[in-house]
SELOTOR-307141 format. One record per atom (N, C-alpha, C): z, y, x; atom name. Coordinates in steps of 0.1 Angstrom, whole numbers, plus 5000, padded with zeros to 4 digits. Each point is the difference from the previous one (the first is absolute). Example, Ala and Ser with C-alpha at 12.3 -4.5 7.8 and 13.67 -1.06 7.14 Angstrom:
BEGIN
      Z      Y      X   loro
   5078   4943   5132      N
   5000   5012   4991     CA
   5000   5012   5009      C
   4993   5011   4996      N
   5000   5011   5009     CA
   5008   5011   4992      C
***
This chain:
BEGIN
      Z      Y      X   loro
   9833   7264   1796      N
   4995   4991   5011     CA
   4997   4986   4994      C
   4989   4994   5004      N
   4997   4986   4995     CA
   4999   4991   5013      C
   5004   4988   4998      N
   4999   4990   5011     CA
   4991   4989   4995      C
   4988   4999   5007      N
   4990   4991   4995     CA
   4997   4990   5011      C
   4999   4987   4996      N
   4996   4989   5009     CA
   4986   4997   4997      C
   4992   4999   5010      N
   4985   4997   4999     CA
   4997   4988   5008      C
   4993   4990   4993      N
   4994   4989   5008     CA
   4984   5001   4997      C
   4993   5001   5011      N
   4986   5002   5000     CA
   4994   4988   5008      C
   4992   4992   4993      N
   4993   4989   5007     CA
   4985   5003   5001      C
   4995   5001   5012      N
   4986   5003   5002     CA
   4994   4988   5007      C
   4988   4996   4994      N
   4994   4988   5005     CA
   4985   5003   5003      C
   4996   4996   5012      N
   4986   5000   5003     CA
   4994   4986   5000      C
   4992   4997   4991      N
   4995   4986   4998     CA
   4985   4999   5003      C
   4996   4989   5006      N
   4987   4998   5004     CA
   4992   4992   4990      C
   4987   5003   4998      N
   4992   4993   4989     CA
   4997   4986   5003      C
   4998   4992   4989      N
   4996   4986   5002     CA
   5010   4992   5008      C
   5013   5004   5000      N
   5010   4992   5007     CA
   4997   5000   5015      C
   4993   5010   5005      N
   4996   5000   5014     CA
   5012   5002   5009      C
   5000   4994   5012      N
   5011   5002   5010     CA
   4994   5009   5011      C
   5008   5011   5003      N
   4996   5009   5011     CA
   5008   4996   5012      C
   4994   4999   5012      N
   5007   4996   5012     CA
   5009   5011   5005      C
   4997   5012   4997      N
   5008   5012   5005     CA
   4998   5012   4991      C
   5010   5009   5000      N
   4999   5012   4992     CA
   5009   5011   5005      C
   4997   5012   4997      N
   5008   5012   5003     CA
   5003   5007   4987      C
   5012   5004   4998      N
   5004   5007   4988     CA
   5009   5012   5002      C
   4999   5010   4991      N
   5009   5011   4999     CA
   5006   5000   4987      C
   5013   5001   4999      N
   5007   5000   4987     CA
   5008   5013   4998      C
   4997   5007   4989      N
   5007   5013   4997     CA
   5008   4996   4987      C
   5012   4995   5002      N
   5008   4994   4989     CA
   5014   5005   5001      C
   5004   5008   5010      N
   5014   5004   5001     CA
   5001   5015   4998      C
   5008   5004   4990      N
   5002   5014   4998     CA
   5007   5007   5012      C
   4999   5013   5001      N
   5007   5007   5010     CA
   5010   5009   4994      C
   5011   5003   5007      N
   5010   5010   4994     CA
   4995   5014   5002      C
   5005   5008   4991      N
   4996   5015   5000     CA
   4995   5005   4987      C
   5002   5013   4998      N
   4995   5007   4989     CA
   5004   4993   4987      C
   5013   4998   4998      N
   5005   4995   4987     CA
   5002   4986   4999      C
   4997   4992   5010      N
   5003   4986   5000     CA
   5006   4995   5013      C
   5008   4990   5000      N
   5007   4995   5012     CA
   5000   4985   4999      C
   4994   4994   5010      N
   4998   4985   5001     CA
   5013   4994   5006      C
   5007   4993   4991      N
   5013   4993   5004     CA
   4997   4987   5008      C
   4990   4992   4995      N
   4997   4988   5006     CA
   4985   4997   4999      C
   4994   4993   5010      N
   4987   4996   4998     CA
   4997   4987   5009      C
   4992   4991   4995      N
   4997   4988   5007     CA
   4986   4996   4997      C
   4994   4992   5010      N
   4986   4996   4998     CA
   4999   4985   5005      C
   4994   4992   4991      N
   4998   4986   5004     CA
   4985   4997   5000      C
   4995   4993   5010      N
   4986   4997   5002     CA
   4998   4985   4998      C
   4989   4996   4994      N
   4996   4986   4999     CA
   4985   5000   5002      C
   4995   4994   5011      N
   5007   4994   5011     CA
   5009   5010   5008      C
   5010   4995   5006      N
   5009   5008   5008     CA
   4993   5005   5012      C
   5003   5013   5004      N
   4994   5005   5012     CA
   5009   5012   5005      C
   4999   5003   5013      N
   5007   5011   5006     CA
   4994   5013   4994      C
   5008   5011   4999      N
   4995   5012   4994     CA
   5003   5012   5009      C
   4992   5010   4999      N
   5003   5013   5006     CA
   5000   5011   4989      C
   5007   5011   5002      N
   5000   5010   4990     CA
   4997   5014   5006      C
   4994   5008   4992      N
   4998   5014   5004     CA
   4998   5009   4987      C
   5001   5012   5002      N
   4998   5010   4989     CA
   4986   5006   5001      C
   4992   4999   4990      N
   4986   5005   5002     CA
   4999   5015   4998      C
   4988   5006   5002      N
   4998   5014   5000     CA
   5006   5007   4987      C
   5000   4993   4989      N
   5004   5006   4987     CA
   5015   4998   4998      C
   5007   4993   5009      N
   5014   4998   4998     CA
   5004   4987   4993      C
   4991   4991   4999      N
   5003   4987   4993     CA
   5003   4990   5011      C
   5011   4992   4997      N
   5004   4989   5009     CA
   4990   4988   4999      C
   4995   4996   5012      N
   4990   4989   5000     CA
   5006   4989   5009      C
   4998   4988   4994      N
   5004   4987   5008     CA
   4987   4993   5003      C
   4998   4997   5013      N
   4988   4994   5005     CA
   5003   4986   5005      C
   4991   4990   4996      N
   5002   4987   5005     CA
   4987   4993   5002      C
   5000   4990   5009      N
   4988   4991   5002     CA
   5003   4986   4997      C
   4991   4993   4995      N
   5001   4986   4997     CA
   4990   4992   5009      C
   5005   4990   5007      N
   4992   4993   5010     CA
   5000   4985   4997      C
   5000   4996   4987      N
   4999   4986   4996     CA
   4992   5000   4987      C
   4994   4989   4997      N
   4992   4999   4987     CA
   5009   5002   4988      C
   4995   5009   4991      N
   5008   5003   4988     CA
   4990   5004   4989      C
   5004   4997   4987      N
   4991   5003   4989     CA
   5004   5013   4993      C
   5012   5005   5003      N
   5004   5013   4995     CA
   5011   5005   5008      C
   5002   5014   5000      N
   5011   5006   5006     CA
   5008   5006   4989      C
   5013   4997   5001      N
   5010   5005   4989     CA
   5011   5008   5006      C
   5002   5012   4995      N
   5011   5008   5005     CA
   5009   5003   4988      C
   5013   4998   5001      N
   5010   5003   4990     CA
   5009   5011   5005      C
   5000   5011   4994      N
   5008   5012   5005     CA
   5011   5002   4989      C
   5012   5002   5004      N
   5011   5003   4991     CA
   5007   5012   5005      C
   5002   5010   4991      N
   5007   5013   5004     CA
   5010   5004   4990      C
   5011   5006   5004      N
   5010   5006   4991     CA
   5000   5014   5003      C
   4997   5009   4990      N
   4998   5014   5002     CA
   5008   5008   4990      C
   5007   5010   5006      N
   5007   5010   4991     CA
   4990   5011   4998      C
   4998   5004   4987      N
   4991   5011   4997     CA
   5008   5011   4993      C
   4999   5012   5005      N
   5007   5011   4994     CA
   4990   5008   4990      C
   5006   5006   4990      N
   4991   5009   4992     CA
   4993   5010   5009      C
   4987   5003   4998      N
   4993   5009   5008     CA
   5005   5014   4999      C
   5002   5007   5011      N
   5004   5014   4999     CA
   4988   5009   4997      C
   5002   5010   4993      N
   4989   5009   4996     CA
   5000   5013   5007      C
   4990   5003   5008      N
   5000   5013   5007     CA
   5001   5012   4990      C
   5007   5011   5004      N
   5003   5010   4990     CA
   4987   5008   4996      C
   4990   5000   5009      N
   4988   5008   4997     CA
   4988   4992   5004      C
   4988   5004   4995      N
   4988   4994   5004     CA
   4989   5011   5002      C
   4990   4996   5008      N
   4989   5009   5003     CA
   4990   4999   4989      C
   4993   5012   4997      N
   4989   4999   4991     CA
   4987   4995   5007      C
   4989   4999   4992      N
   4988   4994   5006     CA
   4994   5008   5012      C
   5000   5013   4999      N
   4995   5008   5011     CA
   5008   4999   5012      C
   5013   4999   4999      N
   5009   4999   5011     CA
   4998   4986   5007      C
   4998   4990   4992      N
   4998   4987   5006     CA
   4987   5000   5007      C
   4989   5005   4995      N
   4987   5001   5006     CA
   5001   5007   5014      C
   5008   5011   5000      N
   5002   5008   5012     CA
   5008   4992   5011      C
   5009   4991   4996      N
   5008   4993   5009     CA
   4993   4988   5007      C
   4991   4994   4993      N
   4994   4988   5005     CA
   4993   5001   5013      C
   4992   5010   5003      N
   4993   5000   5013     CA
   5009   5001   5012      C
   5012   5005   4999      N
   5009   5001   5011     CA
   5009   4988   5003      C
   4999   4990   4992      N
   5009   4988   5001     CA
   4992   4988   5001      C
   5001   4993   5011      N
   4992   4987   5002     CA
   5004   4990   4989      C
   5012   4998   4998      N
   5005   4991   4990     CA
   4994   5002   4986      C
   4998   5012   4997      N
   4994   5004   4987     CA
   4985   4998   5000      C
   4993   5004   5011      N
   4986   4998   5001     CA
   4996   4986   4999      C
   5007   4991   5005      N
   4997   4986   4999     CA
   5000   4995   4986      C
   5009   5005   4992      N
   5002   4996   4986     CA
   4992   5008   4990      C
   4993   5010   5005      N
   4991   5008   4992     CA
   4986   4996   5001      C
   4997   4993   5011      N
   4986   4996   5003     CA
   4996   4987   4992      C
   4987   4998   4997      N
   4996   4988   4993     CA
   5003   4987   5009      C
   5002   4989   4993      N
   5002   4987   5007     CA
   4993   4990   4992      C
   4999   4988   5006      N
   4991   4989   4995     CA
   5002   4997   4986      C
   5013   4998   4996      N
   5003   4995   4986     CA
   5004   5011   4990      C
   5004   5011   5005      N
   5004   5011   4991     CA
   4988   5008   4996      C
   4993   4995   4990      N
   4988   5006   4995     CA
   5004   5009   4987      C
   4995   5012   5000      N
   5003   5009   4989     CA
   4993   4996   4987      C
   5007   5002   4989      N
   4995   4998   4987     CA
   4997   5014   4995      C
   4987   5003   4996      N
   4997   5014   4997     CA
   5008   5005   4988      C
   5003   4992   4990      N
   5008   5004   4989     CA
   5014   5004   5004      C
   5005   4993   5010      N
   5013   5004   5005     CA
   5000   5012   5008      C
   4989   5002   5008      N
   4999   5012   5007     CA
   4999   5012   4991      C
   4992   4999   4989      N
   5000   5011   4990     CA
   5013   5003   4994      C
   5008   4989   4998      N
   5014   5002   4994     CA
   5008   5008   5010      C
   4999   4997   5013      N
   5008   5007   5010     CA
   4996   5014   5001      C
   4987   5003   5000      N
   4995   5013   5001     CA
   5003   5009   4988      C
   5000   4994   4988      N
   5004   5007   4988     CA
   5015   5004   5001      C
   5008   4990   5005      N
   5014   5003   5002     CA
   5003   5012   5010      C
   4992   4999   5010      N
   5001   5011   5010     CA
   4996   5013   4994      C
   4989   5001   4992      N
   4996   5012   4993     CA
   5010   5005   4991      C
   5008   4992   4994      N
   5010   5004   4990     CA
   5013   5003   5007      C
   5001   4998   5013      N
   5012   5003   5007     CA
   5011   4989   4998      C
   4996   4988   4996      N
   5010   4990   4998     CA
   5005   4995   5014      C
   5013   4996   5000      N
   5005   4995   5013     CA
   4992   4987   5004      C
   4999   4998   5014      N
   4993   4989   5005     CA
   5006   4987   4995      C
   5013   4999   5000      N
   5007   4987   4996     CA
   4997   4997   4986      C
   4999   5010   4991      N
   4997   4998   4986     CA
   4986   4994   4999      C
   4990   5006   5007      N
   4987   4995   5000     CA
   4999   4986   5006      C
   5007   4997   5010      N
   5000   4987   5006     CA
   5005   4990   4990      C
   5010   5003   4992      N
   5005   4991   4990     CA
   4989   4997   4989      C
   4993   5010   4996      N
   4989   4998   4990     CA
   4989   4991   5007      C
   4997   5003   5012      N
   4990   4992   5007     CA
   5005   4985   5001      C
   5012   4998   5003      N
   5006   4987   5002     CA
   4998   4991   4987      C
   5003   5006   4989      N
   4999   4992   4987     CA
   4985   4998   4996      C
   4991   5009   5005      N
   4986   4998   4996     CA
   4992   4992   5010      C
   5005   4998   5012      N
   4993   4993   5011     CA
   4999   4985   4998      C
   4989   4994   5004      N
   4998   4986   4999     CA
   5009   4993   5011      C
   5003   5007   5011      N
   5008   4995   5011     CA
   5005   5011   5009      C
   5008   4997   5009      N
   5006   5010   5009     CA
   4989   5006   5009      C
   4990   4992   5004      N
   4990   5006   5008     CA
   4992   5011   4993      C
   4997   4998   4988      N
   4992   5010   4992     CA
   5009   5013   4999      C
   5013   4999   4998      N
   5008   5011   4999     CA
   5001   5008   5014      C
   5001   4992   5010      N
   5001   5006   5014     CA
   4987   5007   5003      C
   4989   4993   4998      N
   4987   5006   5004     CA
   4997   5013   4992      C
   5004   5000   4987      N
   4998   5012   4992     CA
   5009   5012   5004      C
   5012   4997   5003      N
   5009   5011   5005     CA
   4995   5005   5013      C
   4996   4992   5009      N
   4994   5005   5012     CA
   4988   5008   4998      C
   4991   4996   4991      N
   4988   5008   4997     CA
   5004   5014   4995      C
   5011   5001   4993      N
   5005   5013   4995     CA
   5008   5008   5010      C
   5002   4994   5012      N
   5006   5007   5011     CA
   5015   4997   5002      C
   5005   4990   4993      N
   5014   4996   5001     CA
   5002   4988   5009      C
   5007   5000   5011      N
   5002   4988   5008     CA
   5007   4989   4991      C
   4996   4988   5001      N
   5005   4989   4993     CA
   4999   4987   5008      C
   5009   4991   4998      N
   5000   4987   5007     CA
   5005   4989   4992      C
   4996   4988   5004      N
   5004   4988   4992     CA
   5013   4995   5005      C
   5008   4995   4990      N
   5013   4993   5004     CA
   4999   4986   4994      C
   5003   4990   5008      N
   5002   4986   4995     CA
   5014   4996   5001      C
   5005   4994   4989      N
   5014   4996   5000     CA
   5003   4991   4988      C
   5011   5001   4995      N
   5005   4992   4989     CA
   5007   5009   4989      C
   4999   4996   4988      N
   5006   5007   4989     CA
   5008   4990   4991      C
   5013   5003   5000      N
   5009   4991   4992     CA
   5004   5008   4987      C
   4999   4994   4988      N
   5004   5007   4988     CA
   5015   5001   5000      C
   5005   5013   4999      N
   5014   5002   5001     CA
   5007   4996   4987      C
   4992   4997   4989      N
   5007   4995   4988     CA
   5001   4985   5000      C
   4996   4993   5011      N
   5001   4986   5001     CA
   5015   4997   5002      C
   5004   4988   4996      N
   5014   4996   5002     CA
   5003   4999   5015      C
   5012   5005   5004      N
   5003   4997   5014     CA
   5001   4985   5003      C
   4995   4996   5011      N
   5000   4986   5004     CA
   4988   4992   4995      C
   4992   5006   4991      N
   4989   4993   4994     CA
   4987   5002   5009      C
   4994   4989   5004      N
   4987   5000   5007     CA
   4989   5006   4992      C
   4992   5009   5005      N
   4988   5005   4994     CA
   4988   4997   5008      C
   4991   4993   4994      N
   4987   4996   5007     CA
   4991   5012   5000      C
   4993   5002   5011      N
   4991   5011   5001     CA
   4990   4998   5011      C
   4995   5012   5006      N
   4991   5000   5010     CA
   5002   5013   5008      C
   4994   5001   5012      N
   5000   5014   5006     CA
   4994   5010   4991      C
   5005   5012   5000      N
   4995   5010   4991     CA
   4995   5012   5009      C
   4991   5008   4994      N
   4995   5012   5007     CA
   5005   5012   4992      C
   5004   5011   5006      N
   5002   5013   4994     CA
   4994   5010   5011      C
   5002   5013   4997      N
   4995   5009   5010     CA
   5009   5012   5002      C
   4999   5007   5011      N
   5007   5012   5002     CA
   4990   5011   5002      C
   5004   5012   4995      N
   4992   5012   5002     CA
   5009   5010   5006      C
   4994   5010   5007      N
   5007   5010   5008     CA
   4999   5013   4993      C
   5012   5006   4996      N
   5000   5013   4995     CA
   5011   5009   5007      C
   5001   4998   5013      N
   5010   5005   5008     CA
   5010   4990   5005      C
   5000   4989   4993      N
   5007   4987   5004     CA
   4993   4989   4993      C
   5001   4988   5006      N
   4993   4988   4994     CA
   5008   4995   4988      C
   4993   4999   4989      N
   5006   4996   4987     CA
   4993   4987   4995      C
   5008   4990   4997      N
   4994   4987   4996     CA
   4998   5000   4985      C
   4989   4995   4995      N
   4996   5000   4986     CA
   4997   4986   4996      C
   5006   4995   4989      N
   4998   4986   4995     CA
   4987   5000   4991      C
   4992   4990   5003      N
   4987   5000   4992     CA
   5002   4997   4986      C
   5010   4991   4996      N
   5001   4997   4986     CA
   5006   5011   4992      C
   5009   5008   5005      N
   5007   5010   4992     CA
   4995   5014   5003      C
   4995   5002   5012      N
   4997   5014   5004     CA
   5012   5008   5004      C
   5012   4993   5000      N
   5012   5006   5005     CA
   5003   4998   5014      C
   5009   5008   5006      N
   5004   4998   5014     CA
   5006   4986   5002      C
   4998   4994   5011      N
   5006   4987   5003     CA
   5015   5002   5001      C
   5007   4989   4997      N
   5015   5001   5000     CA
   5007   4988   5006      C
   5012   4997   4995      N
   5008   4991   5007     CA
   4996   4985   4998      C
   4989   4998   4992      N
   4995   4986   4999     CA
   4988   4997   5009      C
   4996   5010   5008      N
   4989   4999   5009     CA
   5005   4998   5014      C
   4995   4989   5007      N
   5002   4997   5014     CA
   4987   5002   5007      C
   5000   5009   5010      N
   4988   5002   5008     CA
   4998   4991   5011      C
   4988   4993   5001      N
   4997   4991   5011     CA
   4993   5008   5011      C
   4990   5008   4996      N
   4993   5008   5010     CA
   4991   5011   4993      C
   4996   5009   5007      N
   4991   5011   4995     CA
   4989   5003   5010      C
   4988   5003   4995      N
   4989   5003   5009     CA
   4989   5006   4993      C
   4988   5001   5006      N
   4989   5006   4993     CA
   4995   4993   4988      C
   4999   4986   5002      N
   4996   4992   4988     CA
   5004   4985   5004      C
   4995   4991   4991      N
   5005   4986   5001     CA
   4995   4993   5013      C
   4989   5006   5006      N
   4995   4994   5013     CA
   5011   5000   5011      C
   5009   5010   4999      N
   5011   5001   5010     CA
   5013   4992   4996      C
   5000   4994   4988      N
   5013   4995   4995     CA
   4999   4985   4995      C
   4991   4992   5004      N
   4999   4986   4996     CA
   5013   4993   5003      C
   5006   4993   4990      N
   5013   4993   5003     CA
   4998   4989   5011      C
   4989   4993   5000      N
   4997   4990   5010     CA
   4985   5000   5003      C
   4997   5003   5012      N
   4986   5001   5004     CA
   4998   4993   5014      C
   4988   4994   5001      N
   4998   4993   5013     CA
   4986   4994   5001      C
   4999   4992   5011      N
   4987   4993   5002     CA
   5004   4986   5004      C
   4992   4990   4995      N
   5002   4986   5003     CA
   4987   4994   5005      C
   5001   4993   5011      N
   4989   4994   5007     CA
   4992   4991   4991      C
   4987   5002   4999      N
   4992   4990   4993     CA
   5000   5002   4985      C
   5007   5011   4995      N
   5001   5002   4985     CA
   4993   5013   4997      C
   4991   4999   4990      N
   4992   5012   4997     CA
   5008   5009   4990      C
   5008   4994   4991      N
   5007   5008   4990     CA
   5014   4994   4998      C
   5009   5009   4997      N
   5014   4997   4998     CA
   5004   5005   4986      C
   5006   4990   4993      N
   5006   5004   4987     CA
   5014   5005   5002      C
   5003   5011   4994      N
   5014   5006   5002     CA
   5007   5000   4986      C
   5013   4995   5001      N
   5008   4999   4988     CA
   5013   5006   5003      C
   5005   5008   4990      N
   5013   5007   5001     CA
   5009   4996   4988      C
   5012   4996   5003      N
   5010   4998   4989     CA
   5012   5008   5004      C
   5006   5007   4990      N
   5011   5008   5002     CA
   5011   4998   4989      C
   5012   4999   5004      N
   5011   5000   4990     CA
   5010   5011   5005      C
   5006   5007   4990      N
   5010   5010   5003     CA
   5012   4998   4992      C
   5011   5003   5005      N
   5013   4998   4993     CA
   5008   5013   5002      C
   5006   5006   4989      N
   5009   5011   5001     CA
   5014   4994   5003      C
   5006   5003   5011      N
   5013   4995   5004     CA
   5011   5010   4996      C
   4997   5012   5000      N
   5011   5010   4997     CA
   4993   5013   4995      C
***
């Protein structure tokens, strides 16, 4: 079990020091408990200050909504969470490629993650890698690990697995190096990894090709990044918004 404290500062800044008279924002910055992680504490600070409302979106991500009704040059949200993360349990068995293909049409949740989406564009070389693995009878998770280390980003891996018939989805979260000293702050940024379905959803780290573990804290999962922007909104009179994310993580136990 790892206990990780995360501070995520998300900023929406307007160009040329412009001031917007009003704005509407959605923040996806608070992890949810479940499936190997438990949120012990969470807090959110807004600047400018504003009332907030919360809901859980279609994909299961916690969303904080707020409106700003006074002139401002940027919107800043600081989220802090303390999360216990358990080692991921491993299902005793997995389905082969043909069994996965047969299961997809009967499950809405799988159909949504097997269909093309805006950002998850297949890479033909990765599709070929997946199809070769299928032809050799290699396990899906093994092929997903090879794709992860060869992919330029998580979207390419997801799109390629989907093209090969395997449901896959994007995960946004945080990764803390477990070899870091306890109590030492580690600077970072939100990270992407992906999950593929072989009878159960299994998370795969892009850097290593290994299954995600006790250093990974999940913020949200969905079809692609369009569903998971940490801070997204509209500001009156502003054509473009610069988005900045800063993350620090600390291993507390």
